[in-house]
KOLRO-241298 format. One record per residue (C-alpha): residue number from 1; residue in three letters; x, y, z. Coordinates in steps of 0.2 Angstrom, whole numbers. Example, Ala and Ser with C-alpha at 12.3 -4.5 7.8 and 13.67 -1.06 7.14 Angstrom:
REM residues 2
seq: 1; type: ala; x: 62; y: -22; z: 39;
seq: 2; type: ser; x: 68; y: -5; z: 36;
This chain:
REM residues 332
seq: 1; type: unk; x: -232; y: -429; z: 137;
seq: 2; type: unk; x: -220; y: -414; z: 133;
seq: 3; type: unk; x: -212; y: -416; z: 116;
seq: 4; type: unk; x: -193; y: -416; z: 115;
seq: 5; type: unk; x: -193; y: -402; z: 102;
seq: 6; type: unk; x: -203; y: -390; z: 114;
seq: 7; type: unk; x: -192; y: -395; z: 129;
seq: 8; type: unk; x: -177; y: -391; z: 118;
seq: 9; type: unk; x: -184; y: -374; z: 113;
seq: 10; type: unk; x: -187; y: -369; z: 131;
seq: 11; type: unk; x: -170; y: -375; z: 136;
seq: 12; type: unk; x: -161; y: -366; z: 122;
seq: 13; type: unk; x: -171; y: -350; z: 125;
seq: 14; type: unk; x: -167; y: -351; z: 144;
seq: 15; type: unk; x: -149; y: -353; z: 140;
seq: 16; type: unk; x: -149; y: -338; z: 128;
seq: 17; type: unk; x: -157; y: -328; z: 142;
seq: 18; type: unk; x: -144; y: -333; z: 155;
seq: 19; type: unk; x: -130; y: -328; z: 142;
seq: 20; type: unk; x: -139; y: -311; z: 139;
seq: 21; type: unk; x: -139; y: -308; z: 158;
seq: 22; type: unk; x: -120; y: -311; z: 159;
seq: 23; type: unk; x: -117; y: -300; z: 144;
seq: 24; type: unk; x: -128; y: -286; z: 151;
seq: 25; type: unk; x: -119; y: -287; z: 168;
seq: 26; type: unk; x: -103; y: -283; z: 159;
seq: 27; type: unk; x: -109; y: -266; z: 154;
seq: 28; type: unk; x: -118; y: -260; z: 170;
seq: 29; type: unk; x: -114; y: -257; z: 188;
seq: 30; type: unk; x: -127; y: -266; z: 198;
seq: 31; type: unk; x: -124; y: -255; z: 214;
seq: 32; type: unk; x: -128; y: -240; z: 204;
seq: 33; type: unk; x: -144; y: -247; z: 197;
seq: 34; type: unk; x: -149; y: -252; z: 214;
seq: 35; type: unk; x: -146; y: -235; z: 221;
seq: 36; type: unk; x: -156; y: -227; z: 207;
seq: 37; type: unk; x: -171; y: -240; z: 210;
seq: 38; type: unk; x: -170; y: -237; z: 229;
seq: 39; type: unk; x: -176; y: -219; z: 227;
seq: 40; type: unk; x: -192; y: -224; z: 217;
seq: 41; type: unk; x: -208; y: -221; z: 227;
seq: 42; type: unk; x: -222; y: -234; z: 225;
seq: 43; type: unk; x: -235; y: -221; z: 220;
seq: 44; type: unk; x: -224; y: -217; z: 204;
seq: 45; type: unk; x: -227; y: -235; z: 198;
seq: 46; type: unk; x: -246; y: -231; z: 196;
seq: 47; type: unk; x: -245; y: -223; z: 179;
seq: 48; type: unk; x: -234; y: -237; z: 173;
seq: 49; type: unk; x: -248; y: -250; z: 178;
seq: 50; type: unk; x: -261; y: -238; z: 170;
seq: 51; type: unk; x: -253; y: -238; z: 153;
seq: 52; type: unk; x: -249; y: -257; z: 154;
seq: 53; type: unk; x: -268; y: -259; z: 156;
seq: 54; type: unk; x: -272; y: -247; z: 143;
seq: 55; type: unk; x: -261; y: -256; z: 130;
seq: 56; type: unk; x: -270; y: -272; z: 134;
seq: 57; type: unk; x: -287; y: -264; z: 131;
seq: 58; type: unk; x: -283; y: -255; z: 115;
seq: 59; type: unk; x: -276; y: -271; z: 107;
seq: 60; type: unk; x: -291; y: -280; z: 113;
seq: 61; type: unk; x: -302; y: -267; z: 104;
seq: 62; type: unk; x: -292; y: -269; z: 89;
seq: 63; type: unk; x: -294; y: -288; z: 89;
seq: 64; type: unk; x: -313; y: -285; z: 91;
seq: 65; type: unk; x: -313; y: -273; z: 75;
seq: 66; type: unk; x: -302; y: -286; z: 66;
seq: 67; type: unk; x: -314; y: -300; z: 69;
seq: 68; type: unk; x: -330; y: -290; z: 67;
seq: 69; type: unk; x: -334; y: -296; z: 49;
seq: 70; type: unk; x: -332; y: -314; z: 56;
seq: 71; type: unk; x: -340; y: -314; z: 73;
seq: 72; type: unk; x: -346; y: -301; z: 85;
seq: 73; type: unk; x: -335; y: -304; z: 101;
seq: 74; type: unk; x: -337; y: -296; z: 118;
seq: 75; type: unk; x: -324; y: -283; z: 121;
seq: 76; type: unk; x: -323; y: -288; z: 139;
seq: 77; type: unk; x: -319; y: -306; z: 134;
seq: 78; type: unk; x: -306; y: -300; z: 122;
seq: 79; type: unk; x: -298; y: -289; z: 136;
seq: 80; type: unk; x: -297; y: -304; z: 148;
seq: 81; type: unk; x: -291; y: -315; z: 134;
seq: 82; type: unk; x: -277; y: -303; z: 130;
seq: 83; type: unk; x: -273; y: -304; z: 149;
seq: 84; type: unk; x: -272; y: -323; z: 149;
seq: 85; type: unk; x: -262; y: -323; z: 133;
seq: 86; type: unk; x: -249; y: -311; z: 140;
seq: 87; type: unk; x: -246; y: -322; z: 155;
seq: 88; type: unk; x: -244; y: -337; z: 145;
seq: 89; type: unk; x: -232; y: -329; z: 133;
seq: 90; type: unk; x: -223; y: -322; z: 147;
seq: 91; type: unk; x: -221; y: -339; z: 156;
seq: 92; type: unk; x: -220; y: -350; z: 141;
seq: 93; type: unk; x: -213; y: -339; z: 127;
seq: 94; type: unk; x: -216; y: -351; z: 113;
seq: 95; type: unk; x: -233; y: -343; z: 107;
seq: 96; type: unk; x: -243; y: -351; z: 121;
seq: 97; type: unk; x: -254; y: -335; z: 121;
seq: 98; type: unk; x: -259; y: -337; z: 103;
seq: 99; type: unk; x: -264; y: -355; z: 106;
seq: 100; type: unk; x: -275; y: -349; z: 121;
seq: 101; type: unk; x: -284; y: -336; z: 110;
seq: 102; type: unk; x: -287; y: -349; z: 97;
seq: 103; type: unk; x: -294; y: -362; z: 109;
seq: 104; type: unk; x: -305; y: -350; z: 118;
seq: 105; type: unk; x: -312; y: -342; z: 102;
seq: 106; type: unk; x: -315; y: -360; z: 96;
seq: 107; type: unk; x: -324; y: -366; z: 111;
seq: 108; type: unk; x: -334; y: -350; z: 116;
seq: 109; type: unk; x: -338; y: -343; z: 98;
seq: 110; type: unk; x: -337; y: -359; z: 87;
seq: 111; type: unk; x: -323; y: -352; z: 76;
seq: 112; type: unk; x: -312; y: -366; z: 70;
seq: 113; type: unk; x: -295; y: -366; z: 79;
seq: 114; type: unk; x: -285; y: -366; z: 63;
seq: 115; type: unk; x: -294; y: -350; z: 57;
seq: 116; type: unk; x: -293; y: -342; z: 74;
seq: 117; type: unk; x: -274; y: -344; z: 74;
seq: 118; type: unk; x: -272; y: -337; z: 57;
seq: 119; type: unk; x: -283; y: -322; z: 61;
seq: 120; type: unk; x: -273; y: -319; z: 78;
seq: 121; type: unk; x: -257; y: -320; z: 68;
seq: 122; type: unk; x: -263; y: -307; z: 56;
seq: 123; type: unk; x: -269; y: -296; z: 70;
seq: 124; type: unk; x: -252; y: -296; z: 77;
seq: 125; type: unk; x: -245; y: -293; z: 59;
seq: 126; type: unk; x: -254; y: -276; z: 60;
seq: 127; type: unk; x: -242; y: -272; z: 74;
seq: 128; type: unk; x: -228; y: -276; z: 62;
seq: 129; type: unk; x: -235; y: -265; z: 48;
seq: 130; type: unk; x: -237; y: -250; z: 60;
seq: 131; type: unk; x: -219; y: -253; z: 66;
seq: 132; type: unk; x: -212; y: -253; z: 48;
seq: 133; type: unk; x: -222; y: -237; z: 43;
seq: 134; type: unk; x: -219; y: -227; z: 59;
seq: 135; type: unk; x: -201; y: -232; z: 62;
seq: 136; type: unk; x: -197; y: -227; z: 44;
seq: 137; type: unk; x: -204; y: -210; z: 47;
seq: 138; type: unk; x: -197; y: -207; z: 65;
seq: 139; type: unk; x: -180; y: -212; z: 60;
seq: 140; type: unk; x: -180; y: -197; z: 49;
seq: 141; type: unk; x: -184; y: -185; z: 64;
seq: 142; type: unk; x: -179; y: -192; z: 80;
seq: 143; type: unk; x: -160; y: -190; z: 84;
seq: 144; type: unk; x: -151; y: -206; z: 87;
seq: 145; type: unk; x: -133; y: -212; z: 88;
seq: 146; type: unk; x: -135; y: -222; z: 72;
seq: 147; type: unk; x: -126; y: -215; z: 56;
seq: 148; type: unk; x: -136; y: -210; z: 41;
seq: 149; type: unk; x: -130; y: -225; z: 31;
seq: 150; type: unk; x: -137; y: -237; z: 44;
seq: 151; type: unk; x: -153; y: -228; z: 45;
seq: 152; type: unk; x: -155; y: -228; z: 26;
seq: 153; type: unk; x: -153; y: -246; z: 26;
seq: 154; type: unk; x: -166; y: -249; z: 39;
seq: 155; type: unk; x: -178; y: -238; z: 30;
seq: 156; type: unk; x: -175; y: -247; z: 14;
seq: 157; type: unk; x: -178; y: -264; z: 22;
seq: 158; type: unk; x: -194; y: -258; z: 31;
seq: 159; type: unk; x: -200; y: -250; z: 15;
seq: 160; type: unk; x: -197; y: -267; z: 5;
seq: 161; type: unk; x: -207; y: -276; z: 19;
seq: 162; type: unk; x: -222; y: -264; z: 16;
seq: 163; type: unk; x: -221; y: -266; z: -3;
seq: 164; type: unk; x: -221; y: -285; z: -1;
seq: 165; type: unk; x: -236; y: -284; z: 11;
seq: 166; type: unk; x: -245; y: -273; z: -2;
seq: 167; type: unk; x: -242; y: -285; z: -16;
seq: 168; type: unk; x: -248; y: -300; z: -6;
seq: 169; type: unk; x: -264; y: -292; z: 0;
seq: 170; type: unk; x: -269; y: -282; z: -15;
seq: 171; type: unk; x: -259; y: -289; z: -30;
seq: 172; type: unk; x: -260; y: -307; z: -26;
seq: 173; type: unk; x: -261; y: -314; z: -44;
seq: 174; type: unk; x: -245; y: -304; z: -48;
seq: 175; type: unk; x: -236; y: -310; z: -32;
seq: 176; type: unk; x: -241; y: -328; z: -36;
seq: 177; type: unk; x: -231; y: -326; z: -52;
seq: 178; type: unk; x: -216; y: -319; z: -43;
seq: 179; type: unk; x: -217; y: -334; z: -31;
seq: 180; type: unk; x: -218; y: -346; z: -46;
seq: 181; type: unk; x: -203; y: -338; z: -54;
seq: 182; type: unk; x: -193; y: -338; z: -38;
seq: 183; type: unk; x: -197; y: -356; z: -35;
seq: 184; type: unk; x: -191; y: -361; z: -52;
seq: 185; type: unk; x: -174; y: -354; z: -47;
seq: 186; type: unk; x: -173; y: -366; z: -32;
seq: 187; type: unk; x: -163; y: -382; z: -36;
seq: 188; type: unk; x: -168; y: -394; z: -21;
seq: 189; type: unk; x: -186; y: -400; z: -24;
seq: 190; type: unk; x: -191; y: -401; z: -6;
seq: 191; type: unk; x: -186; y: -383; z: -3;
seq: 192; type: unk; x: -196; y: -378; z: -18;
seq: 193; type: unk; x: -211; y: -387; z: -11;
seq: 194; type: unk; x: -210; y: -379; z: 6;
seq: 195; type: unk; x: -206; y: -362; z: -1;
seq: 196; type: unk; x: -222; y: -362; z: -12;
seq: 197; type: unk; x: -233; y: -369; z: 2;
seq: 198; type: unk; x: -227; y: -355; z: 14;
seq: 199; type: unk; x: -230; y: -342; z: 2;
seq: 200; type: unk; x: -247; y: -348; z: -3;
seq: 201; type: unk; x: -252; y: -350; z: 15;
seq: 202; type: unk; x: -248; y: -331; z: 18;
seq: 203; type: unk; x: -256; y: -326; z: 2;
seq: 204; type: unk; x: -272; y: -335; z: 7;
seq: 205; type: unk; x: -271; y: -328; z: 24;
seq: 206; type: unk; x: -268; y: -310; z: 19;
seq: 207; type: unk; x: -285; y: -310; z: 10;
seq: 208; type: unk; x: -293; y: -305; z: 27;
seq: 209; type: unk; x: -283; y: -289; z: 26;
seq: 210; type: unk; x: -293; y: -283; z: 11;
seq: 211; type: unk; x: -304; y: -271; z: 21;
seq: 212; type: unk; x: -313; y: -255; z: 18;
seq: 213; type: unk; x: -302; y: -239; z: 20;
seq: 214; type: unk; x: -313; y: -235; z: 35;
seq: 215; type: unk; x: -309; y: -252; z: 44;
seq: 216; type: unk; x: -291; y: -251; z: 39;
seq: 217; type: unk; x: -289; y: -234; z: 46;
seq: 218; type: unk; x: -297; y: -239; z: 62;
seq: 219; type: unk; x: -286; y: -254; z: 64;
seq: 220; type: unk; x: -271; y: -243; z: 61;
seq: 221; type: unk; x: -277; y: -229; z: 72;
seq: 222; type: unk; x: -280; y: -241; z: 87;
seq: 223; type: unk; x: -263; y: -249; z: 84;
seq: 224; type: unk; x: -254; y: -231; z: 84;
seq: 225; type: unk; x: -263; y: -227; z: 101;
seq: 226; type: unk; x: -258; y: -244; z: 108;
seq: 227; type: unk; x: -240; y: -240; z: 104;
seq: 228; type: unk; x: -243; y: -223; z: 112;
seq: 229; type: unk; x: -248; y: -232; z: 128;
seq: 230; type: unk; x: -233; y: -243; z: 127;
seq: 231; type: unk; x: -222; y: -227; z: 126;
seq: 232; type: unk; x: -232; y: -220; z: 140;
seq: 233; type: unk; x: -226; y: -235; z: 151;
seq: 234; type: unk; x: -208; y: -231; z: 147;
seq: 235; type: unk; x: -210; y: -212; z: 149;
seq: 236; type: unk; x: -218; y: -215; z: 167;
seq: 237; type: unk; x: -204; y: -227; z: 171;
seq: 238; type: unk; x: -191; y: -214; z: 167;
seq: 239; type: unk; x: -200; y: -201; z: 177;
seq: 240; type: unk; x: -201; y: -213; z: 192;
seq: 241; type: unk; x: -182; y: -214; z: 192;
seq: 242; type: unk; x: -180; y: -196; z: 190;
seq: 243; type: unk; x: -173; y: -195; z: 173;
seq: 244; type: unk; x: -187; y: -189; z: 161;
seq: 245; type: unk; x: -184; y: -193; z: 142;
seq: 246; type: unk; x: -192; y: -186; z: 126;
seq: 247; type: unk; x: -209; y: -195; z: 123;
seq: 248; type: unk; x: -206; y: -196; z: 104;
seq: 249; type: unk; x: -189; y: -205; z: 107;
seq: 250; type: unk; x: -198; y: -218; z: 118;
seq: 251; type: unk; x: -211; y: -220; z: 105;
seq: 252; type: unk; x: -198; y: -225; z: 92;
seq: 253; type: unk; x: -190; y: -236; z: 106;
seq: 254; type: unk; x: -206; y: -245; z: 108;
seq: 255; type: unk; x: -207; y: -248; z: 89;
seq: 256; type: unk; x: -190; y: -255; z: 89;
seq: 257; type: unk; x: -193; y: -266; z: 104;
seq: 258; type: unk; x: -208; y: -274; z: 96;
seq: 259; type: unk; x: -196; y: -282; z: 83;
seq: 260; type: unk; x: -189; y: -292; z: 98;
seq: 261; type: unk; x: -205; y: -302; z: 98;
seq: 262; type: unk; x: -197; y: -311; z: 83;
seq: 263; type: unk; x: -182; y: -316; z: 94;
seq: 264; type: unk; x: -183; y: -332; z: 105;
seq: 265; type: unk; x: -185; y: -327; z: 123;
seq: 266; type: unk; x: -182; y: -336; z: 140;
seq: 267; type: unk; x: -197; y: -338; z: 152;
seq: 268; type: unk; x: -201; y: -321; z: 160;
seq: 269; type: unk; x: -191; y: -313; z: 146;
seq: 270; type: unk; x: -176; y: -314; z: 158;
seq: 271; type: unk; x: -160; y: -308; z: 149;
seq: 272; type: unk; x: -169; y: -302; z: 133;
seq: 273; type: unk; x: -178; y: -288; z: 142;
seq: 274; type: unk; x: -162; y: -281; z: 149;
seq: 275; type: unk; x: -152; y: -284; z: 134;
seq: 276; type: unk; x: -164; y: -276; z: 122;
seq: 277; type: unk; x: -167; y: -261; z: 134;
seq: 278; type: unk; x: -148; y: -258; z: 134;
seq: 279; type: unk; x: -146; y: -260; z: 116;
seq: 280; type: unk; x: -161; y: -248; z: 112;
seq: 281; type: unk; x: -158; y: -235; z: 125;
seq: 282; type: unk; x: -139; y: -234; z: 126;
seq: 283; type: unk; x: -135; y: -241; z: 108;
seq: 284; type: unk; x: -148; y: -231; z: 98;
seq: 285; type: unk; x: -152; y: -216; z: 109;
seq: 286; type: unk; x: -136; y: -214; z: 119;
seq: 287; type: unk; x: -144; y: -214; z: 136;
seq: 288; type: unk; x: -131; y: -218; z: 150;
seq: 289; type: unk; x: -131; y: -237; z: 152;
seq: 290; type: unk; x: -134; y: -238; z: 171;
seq: 291; type: unk; x: -149; y: -226; z: 169;
seq: 292; type: unk; x: -156; y: -235; z: 155;
seq: 293; type: unk; x: -154; y: -252; z: 164;
seq: 294; type: unk; x: -162; y: -245; z: 180;
seq: 295; type: unk; x: -177; y: -240; z: 170;
seq: 296; type: unk; x: -177; y: -257; z: 161;
seq: 297; type: unk; x: -177; y: -267; z: 178;
seq: 298; type: unk; x: -191; y: -256; z: 185;
seq: 299; type: unk; x: -201; y: -259; z: 169;
seq: 300; type: unk; x: -197; y: -278; z: 169;
seq: 301; type: unk; x: -202; y: -280; z: 188;
seq: 302; type: unk; x: -218; y: -269; z: 186;
seq: 303; type: unk; x: -223; y: -278; z: 170;
seq: 304; type: unk; x: -220; y: -295; z: 179;
seq: 305; type: unk; x: -232; y: -290; z: 193;
seq: 306; type: unk; x: -245; y: -283; z: 181;
seq: 307; type: unk; x: -244; y: -298; z: 169;
seq: 308; type: unk; x: -246; y: -311; z: 183;
seq: 309; type: unk; x: -259; y: -302; z: 193;
seq: 310; type: unk; x: -270; y: -298; z: 178;
seq: 311; type: unk; x: -267; y: -314; z: 170;
seq: 312; type: unk; x: -273; y: -324; z: 185;
seq: 313; type: unk; x: -289; y: -313; z: 185;
seq: 314; type: unk; x: -292; y: -315; z: 167;
seq: 315; type: unk; x: -291; y: -334; z: 168;
seq: 316; type: unk; x: -303; y: -334; z: 183;
seq: 317; type: unk; x: -316; y: -323; z: 174;
seq: 318; type: unk; x: -314; y: -333; z: 157;
seq: 319; type: unk; x: -314; y: -349; z: 166;
seq: 320; type: unk; x: -300; y: -355; z: 155;
seq: 321; type: unk; x: -294; y: -373; z: 156;
seq: 322; type: unk; x: -276; y: -368; z: 158;
seq: 323; type: unk; x: -270; y: -385; z: 161;
seq: 324; type: unk; x: -277; y: -391; z: 144;
seq: 325; type: unk; x: -269; y: -376; z: 135;
seq: 326; type: unk; x: -252; y: -378; z: 143;
seq: 327; type: unk; x: -253; y: -397; z: 137;
seq: 328; type: unk; x: -257; y: -391; z: 120;
seq: 329; type: unk; x: -242; y: -379; z: 120;
seq: 330; type: unk; x: -230; y: -391; z: 127;
seq: 331; type: unk; x: -235; y: -405; z: 115;
seq: 332; type: unk; x: -234; y: -395; z: 99;
């Protein structure tokens, strides 16, 4: 039976998506967007699909490197597992893909589900670390419409996140003292207990990030290449509509877009894809709204076709019990 909390999450996320669509429509001219898209040739979509697939492959290879000290997992299995997870996250954007990965690694490679989910979370966290590092650097060299004060604030926030991550990973004893000090400042006992539990969970989980410089360098390099593939998707999409953009600008855009993963999304990312595209391309980079939205719609449609097609293929080859996974997701 579907839990009420899960149904409520999906309903709220869907409502947010619908609201975002209406907001997006206030800023664009649908007729102009359609006129731009009608000129796109099918052959020009091929590079978009190539870079989408390359991104999946690179992140699968990163997960293989990440899990290598624990279990040697087939790269092919991880590529298909990423494909299946992408589709589940797309259709049920409440972390269904992560649960699918955890269940598969548990049943096929005898890795406990709880540990699998933690490791998968940390694998995704590497994405977040790369975003913090590269975005902080690129904001200094890529022209944007943001004023220097706002950029400085963003860099300070990102840098603080990196320092906290370093302390949690390599200075855990010192960080536990900080947690203890902060928890003593909390008045409500229940909040204090949950605060300590969450912090200790992260501290225990982050131990797996203590890798050799060689391993960490490889993980970060593959992640940088994965974002390069993501930027290639947008670069190809802009070429397809006849308005090429600077690649480095789109790379920074992908880093910013990755942060929207933390924001609740409707099934199919309806609304959130269009709104975030408009915000990043027009709000941050000053690209004309209709052109930015035409690219976003093309990207959204092409991505939908790729995710659903490759997702079905992945589920078939992995022989995933998709019904069981969906039941787990909806009952959580």
